[in-house]
ZAMI-934347 format. One record per atom (N, C-alpha, C): x, y, z; atom name; residue number from 1. Coordinates in Angstrom, 1 decimal, padded with zeros to 4 digits. Last residue first. Layout:
<nodes>
+--------+--------+--------+------+-----+
:     px :     py :     pz : site : pos :
+--------+--------+--------+------+-----+
:      X :      Y :      Z :   CA : NUM :
...
+--------+--------+--------+------+-----+
</nodes>
This chain:
<nodes>
+--------+--------+--------+------+-----+
:     px :     py :     pz : site : pos :
+--------+--------+--------+------+-----+
: -011.6 : -004.6 :  007.1 :    N :  44 :
: -013.0 : -004.7 :  007.4 :   CA :  44 :
: -013.8 : -004.6 :  006.2 :    C :  44 :
: -008.6 : -006.4 :  007.7 :    N :  43 :
: -009.4 : -005.6 :  006.8 :   CA :  43 :
: -010.9 : -005.7 :  007.1 :    C :  43 :
: -006.6 : -006.1 :  010.6 :    N :  42 :
: -007.6 : -006.9 :  009.9 :   CA :  42 :
: -008.4 : -006.0 :  009.0 :    C :  42 :
: -003.2 : -005.3 :  010.8 :    N :  41 :
: -004.6 : -004.9 :  010.9 :   CA :  41 :
: -005.5 : -005.8 :  010.0 :    C :  41 :
: -000.1 : -005.3 :  012.6 :    N :  40 :
: -001.0 : -005.8 :  011.5 :   CA :  40 :
: -002.4 : -005.3 :  011.8 :    C :  40 :
:  003.4 : -004.4 :  013.2 :    N :  39 :
:  002.0 : -004.5 :  013.5 :   CA :  39 :
:  001.2 : -005.0 :  012.3 :    C :  39 :
:  006.0 : -004.6 :  012.5 :    N :  38 :
:  005.7 : -003.8 :  013.6 :   CA :  38 :
:  004.2 : -003.8 :  014.0 :    C :  38 :
:  008.2 : -007.1 :  011.4 :    N :  37 :
:  006.8 : -006.6 :  011.4 :   CA :  37 :
:  006.6 : -005.8 :  012.7 :    C :  37 :
:  011.5 : -006.5 :  010.0 :    N :  36 :
:  010.6 : -006.8 :  011.1 :   CA :  36 :
:  009.2 : -006.3 :  010.9 :    C :  36 :
:  013.9 : -005.4 :  008.9 :    N :  35 :
:  013.3 : -006.7 :  008.5 :   CA :  35 :
:  012.4 : -007.3 :  009.6 :    C :  35 :
:  014.8 : -002.9 :  009.3 :    N :  34 :
:  015.0 : -003.9 :  010.4 :   CA :  34 :
:  014.5 : -005.3 :  010.1 :    C :  34 :
:  014.1 : -001.8 :  006.7 :    N :  33 :
:  015.4 : -001.6 :  007.3 :   CA :  33 :
:  015.7 : -002.7 :  008.4 :    C :  33 :
:  011.4 : -002.5 :  006.4 :    N :  32 :
:  012.4 : -003.1 :  005.5 :   CA :  32 :
:  013.8 : -003.0 :  006.2 :    C :  32 :
:  008.9 : -003.2 :  008.4 :    N :  31 :
:  010.0 : -002.3 :  008.4 :   CA :  31 :
:  011.1 : -003.0 :  007.6 :    C :  31 :
:  005.4 : -003.4 :  007.9 :    N :  30 :
:  006.7 : -004.0 :  007.7 :   CA :  30 :
:  007.8 : -003.0 :  007.6 :    C :  30 :
:  002.3 : -004.0 :  008.9 :    N :  29 :
:  003.3 : -002.9 :  008.8 :   CA :  29 :
:  004.6 : -003.5 :  008.9 :    C :  29 :
:  000.1 : -005.9 :  006.9 :    N :  28 :
:  001.1 : -005.9 :  007.9 :   CA :  28 :
:  002.0 : -004.6 :  007.7 :    C :  28 :
: -003.4 : -006.7 :  006.6 :    N :  27 :
: -002.2 : -006.0 :  006.1 :   CA :  27 :
: -001.2 : -005.9 :  007.2 :    C :  27 :
: -005.7 : -009.4 :  005.9 :    N :  26 :
: -004.9 : -008.5 :  006.8 :   CA :  26 :
: -003.8 : -007.8 :  006.0 :    C :  26 :
: -007.0 : -010.9 :  004.0 :    N :  25 :
: -007.7 : -010.5 :  005.2 :   CA :  25 :
: -007.0 : -009.5 :  006.1 :    C :  25 :
: -007.6 : -011.7 :  000.7 :    N :  24 :
: -006.7 : -011.0 :  001.5 :   CA :  24 :
: -007.4 : -010.5 :  002.8 :    C :  24 :
: -009.6 : -012.9 : -000.6 :    N :  23 :
: -008.5 : -013.8 : -000.3 :   CA :  23 :
: -007.5 : -013.1 :  000.6 :    C :  23 :
: -011.5 : -011.0 : -001.1 :    N :  22 :
: -012.0 : -012.3 : -000.7 :   CA :  22 :
: -010.9 : -013.3 : -000.3 :    C :  22 :
: -010.2 : -008.9 : -002.2 :    N :  21 :
: -010.5 : -008.8 : -000.8 :   CA :  21 :
: -011.2 : -010.1 : -000.3 :    C :  21 :
: -007.8 : -008.6 : -004.3 :    N :  20 :
: -008.9 : -009.5 : -004.1 :   CA :  20 :
: -009.2 : -009.6 : -002.6 :    C :  20 :
: -006.8 : -005.7 : -005.8 :    N :  19 :
: -006.6 : -006.5 : -004.6 :   CA :  19 :
: -007.9 : -007.3 : -004.4 :    C :  19 :
: -007.3 : -003.9 : -007.8 :    N :  18 :
: -006.9 : -005.3 : -008.2 :   CA :  18 :
: -006.7 : -006.2 : -007.0 :    C :  18 :
: -007.7 : -001.4 : -006.7 :    N :  17 :
: -008.8 : -002.1 : -007.2 :   CA :  17 :
: -008.5 : -003.6 : -007.5 :    C :  17 :
: -005.8 : -000.9 : -003.7 :    N :  16 :
: -005.9 : -000.9 : -005.1 :   CA :  16 :
: -007.0 : -001.8 : -005.6 :    C :  16 :
: -007.2 :  000.5 : -000.8 :    N :  15 :
: -006.7 : -000.7 : -001.4 :   CA :  15 :
: -006.8 : -000.5 : -002.9 :    C :  15 :
: -006.3 :  003.4 :  001.0 :    N :  14 :
: -007.2 :  002.8 :  000.0 :   CA :  14 :
: -006.5 :  001.6 : -000.6 :    C :  14 :
: -005.9 :  003.9 :  004.4 :    N :  13 :
: -005.3 :  003.7 :  003.1 :   CA :  13 :
: -006.3 :  003.0 :  002.2 :    C :  13 :
: -005.8 :  005.9 :  007.3 :    N :  12 :
: -006.6 :  005.1 :  006.4 :   CA :  12 :
: -005.8 :  005.0 :  005.1 :    C :  12 :
: -004.8 :  006.0 :  010.8 :    N :  11 :
: -004.5 :  006.3 :  009.4 :   CA :  11 :
: -005.4 :  005.4 :  008.5 :    C :  11 :
: -004.4 :  007.5 :  014.0 :    N :  10 :
: -005.2 :  006.7 :  013.1 :   CA :  10 :
: -004.8 :  007.1 :  011.6 :    C :  10 :
: -001.0 :  007.8 :  015.4 :    N :   9 :
: -002.4 :  008.2 :  015.1 :   CA :   9 :
: -003.1 :  007.3 :  014.2 :    C :   9 :
:  002.3 :  007.9 :  014.0 :    N :   8 :
:  001.4 :  007.8 :  015.1 :   CA :   8 :
:  000.0 :  008.2 :  014.6 :    C :   8 :
:  003.8 :  008.4 :  011.8 :    N :   7 :
:  004.3 :  007.4 :  012.7 :   CA :   7 :
:  003.4 :  007.2 :  013.9 :    C :   7 :
:  002.2 :  008.6 :  008.5 :    N :   6 :
:  002.7 :  009.2 :  009.8 :   CA :   6 :
:  003.1 :  008.1 :  010.7 :    C :   6 :
:  001.9 :  007.1 :  006.3 :    N :   5 :
:  001.6 :  008.6 :  006.2 :   CA :   5 :
:  002.1 :  009.3 :  007.4 :    C :   5 :
:  004.2 :  004.6 :  005.2 :    N :   4 :
:  003.3 :  005.2 :  006.2 :   CA :   4 :
:  003.1 :  006.7 :  006.0 :    C :   4 :
:  004.3 :  003.7 :  001.7 :    N :   3 :
:  004.9 :  004.1 :  003.0 :   CA :   3 :
:  003.9 :  004.6 :  003.9 :    C :   3 :
:  002.1 :  001.1 :  000.3 :    N :   2 :
:  003.0 :  002.2 :  000.3 :   CA :   2 :
:  003.6 :  002.6 :  001.7 :    C :   2 :
:  000.8 : -001.2 :  000.0 :    N :   1 :
:  000.0 :  000.0 :  000.0 :   CA :   1 :
:  000.8 :  001.3 :  000.0 :    C :   1 :
+--------+--------+--------+------+-----+
</nodes>
């Protein structure tokens, strides 16, 4: 979905139209530099 818009607070991101929401249930906040997941969110 791209880079974070901010490092704190609520954020909303639009999913690209080609994302199959019947097979994708979560998104992960991934830090490439540290190769680590910092959080995840369930898609509603």
